[in-house]
LUMKOL-277706 format. One record per residue (C-alpha): residue number from 1; x negated, y, z negated. Coordinates in nm, 3 decimals. Example, Ala and Ser with C-alpha at 12.3 -4.5 7.8 and 13.67 -1.06 7.14 Angstrom:
! LUMKOL-277706
> num/u/v/w
> 1/-1.230/-0.450/-0.780
> 2/-1.367/-0.106/-0.714
END
This chain:
! LUMKOL-277706
> num/u/v/w
> 1/14.877/12.789/-1.612
> 2/14.859/13.118/-1.796
> 3/14.872/13.453/-1.623
> 4/14.499/13.509/-1.677
> 5/14.409/13.182/-1.502
> 6/14.603/13.225/-1.180
> 7/14.280/13.255/-0.982
> 8/14.188/12.899/-1.084
> 9/14.517/12.755/-0.962
> 10/14.370/12.585/-0.651
> 11/14.144/12.372/-0.874
> 12/14.441/12.246/-1.072
> 13/14.681/12.166/-0.792
> 14/14.769/11.800/-0.770
> 15/14.607/11.598/-0.492
> 16/14.805/11.350/-0.284
> 17/14.674/11.134/-0.002
> 18/14.814/10.816/0.146
> 19/14.626/10.601/-0.109
> 20/14.528/10.825/-0.399
> 21/14.720/11.070/-0.616
> 22/14.539/11.286/-0.872
> 23/14.654/11.537/-1.130
> 24/14.405/11.800/-1.012
> 25/14.111/11.855/-0.775
> 26/13.827/11.781/-1.019
> 27/13.599/11.479/-0.982
> 28/13.327/11.362/-1.218
> 29/13.023/11.315/-0.995
> 30/12.829/10.989/-1.022
> 31/12.522/11.036/-1.241
> 32/12.279/10.762/-1.333
> 33/12.258/10.743/-1.713
> 34/12.081/10.415/-1.790
> 35/12.258/10.335/-2.117
> 36/12.362/9.980/-2.027
> 37/12.107/9.734/-2.171
> 38/12.076/9.418/-1.958
> 39/12.307/9.587/-1.709
> 40/12.610/9.567/-1.939
> 41/12.812/9.883/-2.013
> 42/12.908/9.881/-2.380
> 43/13.153/10.065/-2.602
> 44/12.942/10.382/-2.594
> 45/12.960/10.394/-2.214
> 46/13.336/10.332/-2.224
> 47/13.379/10.615/-2.475
> 48/13.162/10.846/-2.260
> 49/13.392/10.803/-1.961
> 50/13.707/10.811/-2.171
> 51/13.614/11.154/-2.313
> 52/13.616/11.297/-1.960
> 53/13.957/11.145/-1.888
> 54/14.098/11.281/-2.215
> 55/13.985/11.629/-2.118
> 56/14.154/11.640/-1.779
> 57/13.908/11.518/-1.514
> 58/14.116/11.423/-1.210
> 59/13.895/11.135/-1.091
> 60/13.588/10.977/-1.247
> 61/13.323/10.826/-1.020
> 62/13.096/10.608/-1.230
> 63/12.722/10.616/-1.219
> 64/12.571/10.391/-0.954
> 65/12.623/10.022/-1.032
> 66/12.411/9.743/-0.886
> 67/12.573/9.498/-0.644
> 68/12.486/9.127/-0.661
> 69/12.134/9.129/-0.521
> 70/11.815/9.084/-0.728
> 71/11.662/9.412/-0.607
> 72/11.975/9.629/-0.623
> 73/11.858/9.854/-0.908
> 74/11.540/9.982/-1.072
> 75/11.562/9.962/-1.450
> 76/11.675/9.719/-1.717
> 77/11.945/9.955/-1.849
> 78/12.109/10.047/-1.518
> 79/12.461/9.899/-1.513
> 80/12.530/9.605/-1.285
> 81/12.852/9.521/-1.103
> 82/12.826/9.145/-1.102
> 83/12.820/8.871/-1.364
> 84/13.082/8.808/-1.629
> 85/12.929/9.023/-1.904
> 86/12.882/9.334/-1.689
> 87/13.224/9.305/-1.526
> 88/13.389/9.258/-1.867
> 89/13.212/9.573/-1.978
> 90/13.347/9.762/-1.678
> 91/13.696/9.622/-1.738
> 92/13.679/9.779/-2.083
> 93/13.570/10.112/-1.932
> 94/13.870/10.101/-1.698
> 95/14.106/10.023/-1.983
> 96/13.976/10.314/-2.193
> 97/13.999/10.562/-1.904
> 98/14.350/10.449/-1.812
> 99/14.467/10.469/-2.173
> 100/14.352/10.832/-2.170
> 101/14.551/10.899/-1.853
> 102/14.254/10.911/-1.617
> 103/14.160/10.747/-1.288
> 104/13.824/10.589/-1.214
> 105/13.629/10.429/-0.929
> 106/13.291/10.253/-0.948
> 107/13.007/10.366/-0.728
> 108/12.868/10.052/-0.562
> 109/12.494/10.086/-0.516
> 110/12.176/9.930/-0.387
> 111/11.857/10.134/-0.413
> 112/11.681/9.962/-0.121
> 113/11.324/10.066/-0.054
> 114/11.320/10.332/-0.327
> 115/11.260/10.044/-0.567
> 116/10.898/9.985/-0.664
> 117/10.743/9.639/-0.672
> 118/10.761/9.504/-1.025
> 119/11.059/9.714/-1.132
> 120/11.299/9.564/-1.383
> 121/11.537/9.394/-1.430
> 122/11.391/9.147/-1.178
> 123/11.019/9.215/-1.161
> 124/10.958/8.941/-0.903
> 125/11.218/9.072/-0.657
> 126/11.070/9.268/-0.369
> 127/11.237/9.588/-0.247
> 128/11.437/9.541/0.072
> 129/11.544/9.771/0.353
> 130/11.628/9.769/0.722
> 131/11.265/9.795/0.834
> 132/11.073/9.743/0.512
> 133/10.966/10.109/0.512
> 134/10.949/10.349/0.220
> 135/11.117/10.689/0.256
> 136/10.775/10.822/0.357
> 137/10.753/10.567/0.639
> 138/10.500/10.339/0.474
> 139/10.541/9.965/0.535
> 140/10.606/9.795/0.201
> 141/10.782/9.470/0.293
> 142/10.899/9.289/0.603
> 143/11.217/9.405/0.780
> 144/11.532/9.224/0.670
> 145/11.650/8.938/0.889
> 146/12.001/8.960/1.034
> 147/12.101/8.680/0.799
> 148/11.979/8.882/0.500
> 149/12.169/9.187/0.622
> 150/12.492/8.986/0.653
> 151/12.440/8.850/0.301
> 152/12.414/9.207/0.175
> 153/12.743/9.293/0.346
> 154/12.898/9.005/0.154
> 155/12.754/9.136/-0.175
> 156/12.921/9.474/-0.125
> 157/13.250/9.303/-0.036
> 158/13.237/9.089/-0.349
> 159/13.183/9.400/-0.562
> 160/13.482/9.567/-0.399
> 161/13.698/9.263/-0.469
> 162/13.586/9.261/-0.832
> 163/13.658/9.633/-0.865
> 164/14.017/9.580/-0.759
> 165/14.054/9.267/-0.973
> 166/13.948/9.440/-1.296
> 167/14.172/9.739/-1.240
> 168/13.972/10.022/-1.086
> 169/14.161/10.281/-0.879
> 170/13.937/10.250/-0.573
> 171/13.567/10.224/-0.489
> 172/13.292/10.456/-0.379
> 173/13.016/10.324/-0.153
> 174/12.683/10.501/-0.210
> 175/12.548/10.582/0.135
> 176/12.346/10.892/0.041
> 177/12.009/11.027/-0.077
> 178/11.784/10.772/0.091
> 179/11.919/10.463/-0.085
> 180/11.991/10.132/0.089
> 181/12.286/10.215/0.315
> 182/12.132/10.554/0.397
> 183/11.809/10.379/0.496
> 184/12.005/10.224/0.784
> 185/12.138/10.569/0.880
> 186/11.804/10.750/0.881
> 187/11.576/10.720/1.183
> 188/11.268/10.749/0.959
> 189/11.353/10.426/0.775
> 190/11.546/10.234/1.042
> 191/11.329/10.122/1.333
> 192/11.543/9.820/1.419
> 193/11.615/9.725/1.778
> 194/11.900/9.481/1.704
> 195/12.265/9.575/1.649
> 196/12.177/9.757/1.326
> 197/11.951/10.012/1.496
> 198/11.954/10.254/1.786
> 199/12.101/10.603/1.808
> 200/12.284/10.787/1.531
> 201/12.608/10.598/1.598
> 202/12.425/10.266/1.630
> 203/12.259/10.313/1.294
> 204/12.602/10.322/1.127
> 205/12.665/9.954/1.215
> 206/12.559/9.818/0.876
> 207/12.782/10.065/0.692
> 208/13.068/9.985/0.931
> 209/13.039/9.615/0.849
> 210/13.027/9.691/0.476
> 211/13.336/9.910/0.494
> 212/13.526/9.656/0.704
> 213/13.431/9.371/0.471
> 214/13.537/9.570/0.165
> 215/13.867/9.655/0.331
> 216/13.935/9.288/0.401
> 217/13.882/9.213/0.032
> 218/14.085/9.498/-0.119
> 219/14.370/9.524/0.132
> 220/14.515/9.824/0.315
> 221/14.624/10.037/0.017
> 222/14.308/10.050/-0.199
> 223/14.106/10.372/-0.160
> 224/13.755/10.350/-0.016
> 225/13.542/10.660/-0.074
> 226/13.214/10.692/0.112
> 227/12.932/10.913/-0.012
> 228/12.672/11.038/0.233
> 229/12.416/11.316/0.253
> 230/12.179/11.480/0.492
> 231/11.902/11.526/0.231
> 232/11.685/11.248/0.092
> 233/11.511/11.224/-0.242
> 234/11.172/11.277/-0.077
> 235/11.288/11.538/0.174
> 236/11.550/11.794/0.082
> 237/11.547/11.933/0.437
> 238/11.612/11.599/0.610
> 239/11.899/11.580/0.857
> 240/12.087/11.278/0.981
> 241/12.282/11.508/1.210
> 242/12.125/11.827/1.342
> 243/12.441/11.952/1.514
> 244/12.818/11.921/1.468
> 245/12.826/11.689/1.771
> 246/12.576/11.453/1.610
> 247/12.771/11.465/1.284
> 248/13.085/11.365/1.473
> 249/12.902/11.073/1.637
> 250/12.792/10.962/1.289
> 251/13.133/10.997/1.123
> 252/13.358/10.845/1.390
> 253/13.253/10.481/1.336
> 254/13.291/10.519/0.959
> 255/13.643/10.656/0.996
> 256/13.738/10.376/1.231
> 257/13.596/10.120/0.988
> 258/13.832/10.238/0.714
> 259/13.692/10.523/0.502
> 260/13.971/10.710/0.325
> 261/13.775/10.994/0.162
> 262/13.426/11.127/0.232
> 263/13.210/11.245/-0.057
> 264/12.968/11.490/0.106
> 265/12.661/11.534/-0.111
> 266/12.476/11.864/-0.092
> 267/12.242/12.031/-0.339
> 268/12.431/12.362/-0.322
> 269/12.797/12.357/-0.222
> 270/12.780/12.714/-0.094
> 271/12.519/12.643/0.175
> 272/12.640/12.648/0.535
> 273/12.555/12.322/0.714
> 274/12.507/12.450/1.068
> 275/12.428/12.791/1.217
> 276/12.725/12.992/1.335
> 277/12.969/12.871/1.070
> 278/13.017/12.917/0.697
> 279/13.143/12.560/0.655
> 280/12.940/12.336/0.429
> 281/12.890/11.963/0.494
> 282/13.227/11.876/0.342
> 283/13.399/12.146/0.545
> 284/13.253/12.016/0.869
> 285/13.337/11.657/0.777
> 286/13.700/11.747/0.714
> 287/13.718/11.948/1.037
> 288/13.571/11.662/1.244
> 289/13.758/11.370/1.086
> 290/14.078/11.508/0.938
> 291/14.004/11.299/0.629
> 292/14.012/11.432/0.272
> 293/13.667/11.532/0.147
> 294/13.488/11.587/-0.183
> 295/13.240/11.873/-0.203
> 296/12.958/11.876/-0.459
> 297/12.638/12.060/-0.541
> 298/12.550/12.272/-0.845
> 299/12.914/12.357/-0.924
> 300/12.939/12.602/-1.213
> 301/12.562/12.632/-1.262
> 302/12.292/12.862/-1.131
> 303/12.022/12.599/-1.080
> 304/12.000/12.314/-0.831
> 305/12.069/11.972/-0.976
> 306/11.771/11.809/-0.807
> 307/11.531/11.995/-1.037
> 308/11.713/11.872/-1.350
> 309/11.569/12.168/-1.536
> 310/11.798/12.382/-1.747
> 311/12.071/12.587/-1.580
> 312/12.312/12.855/-1.693
> 313/12.684/12.871/-1.625
> 314/12.800/13.086/-1.336
> 315/13.120/13.207/-1.171
> 316/13.353/12.967/-0.990
> 317/13.490/13.237/-0.759
> 318/13.308/13.119/-0.445
> 319/13.412/12.760/-0.507
> 320/13.776/12.852/-0.562
> 321/13.782/13.061/-0.244
> 322/13.658/12.769/-0.032
> 323/13.898/12.529/-0.202
> 324/14.191/12.766/-0.153
> 325/14.094/12.797/0.216
> 326/14.121/12.416/0.233
> 327/13.763/12.378/0.350
> 328/13.753/12.077/0.120
> 329/14.003/11.891/-0.098
> 330/13.824/11.784/-0.413
> 331/13.531/11.918/-0.616
> 332/13.276/11.694/-0.787
> 333/13.112/11.831/-1.101
> 334/12.789/11.674/-1.222
> 335/12.564/11.825/-1.485
> 336/12.833/12.049/-1.634
> 337/13.041/11.739/-1.712
> 338/12.738/11.541/-1.824
> 339/12.669/11.810/-2.082
> 340/13.026/11.890/-2.179
> 341/13.314/11.639/-2.164
> 342/13.559/11.929/-2.217
> 343/13.442/12.129/-1.914
> 344/13.761/12.081/-1.710
> 345/13.986/12.158/-2.006
> 346/13.787/12.470/-2.093
> 347/13.804/12.598/-1.735
> 348/14.177/12.524/-1.715
> 349/14.241/12.707/-2.043
> 350/14.040/13.014/-1.945
> 351/13.764/12.949/-2.199
> 352/13.473/13.044/-1.975
> 353/13.279/13.180/-2.270
> 354/13.284/12.833/-2.427
> 355/13.122/12.660/-2.129
> 356/12.783/12.513/-2.209
> 357/12.466/12.573/-2.008
> 358/12.290/12.259/-1.890
> 359/11.998/12.140/-2.099
> 360/11.779/11.862/-1.962
> 361/11.767/11.704/-2.307
> 362/12.131/11.610/-2.239
> 363/11.998/11.333/-2.015
> 364/11.887/11.148/-2.327
> 365/12.235/11.128/-2.482
> 366/12.590/11.025/-2.393
> 367/12.787/11.337/-2.487
END
């Protein structure tokens, strides 16, 4: 690293954990793109991810990919993670990223009750969730039976097994933002009185079973990343855990089940999570679990990602300070990398003036 870029050194230190080694601390955040007709990622999707690997991203987390359940996604062009054609497409993505020297994990996803009745690709499939409630608490369908819940655990485990089989470097389970797994976590959407409900620790039971089932399929040495959030798509101020003690009660079962790295989703990485401390959600998660953590939230931009309006580039000084203080271990970059595949390389080379502001029209193209 050149003399002028010494201040960025923490971002470009190698990362080593017991199951994952990376060239630097940068992560491509998962971002739904919807460029996979019939759920099959093609050559253009493979090239999109490869470009990020070629330009120095430490770890790529794919966009959310639908597990083997008819209501897992909303949209005919959202990639799937089951079926020969889709898995062959993902195998090609892995090959391209590895040839470019990168590492990549799929984000395994089910949208749950955020899906609308009639949504493609399976218009006849009803949305499912722990209690059949929308994020606003409206009853849409019947609660899932225990048998249906167990079948969903199996679907996640099968996806994990397939991820390892086709060469991915780990998996990420999407447990954030009010999607399926998060609907079990959140008291507003989980009113169950069986083993999948109860207090904040009790509501982790479904996720615990998913993590344990995935671990059985992939073995002891394959990284499992778990993404969670406090905020939901319909309520940016929502809290699973209102205090550090509640957060610890929530995290402990997930650690015991086998999570290796937590991906702590916030809208602004600089926001303190609880009063009386400057730590953000990732910082608190690392402090309470001792596990490596990924921080995320409007990195390098001056506008919150949830608006998806335009945003200008901004200083990385606050991010680097927190990273250098070891408040978190890895940094996920979303819109900046969506817009500019060379973002990491430009930052590393001290080319701040060449960084591109985010333009919402970028959502319509695979840069």
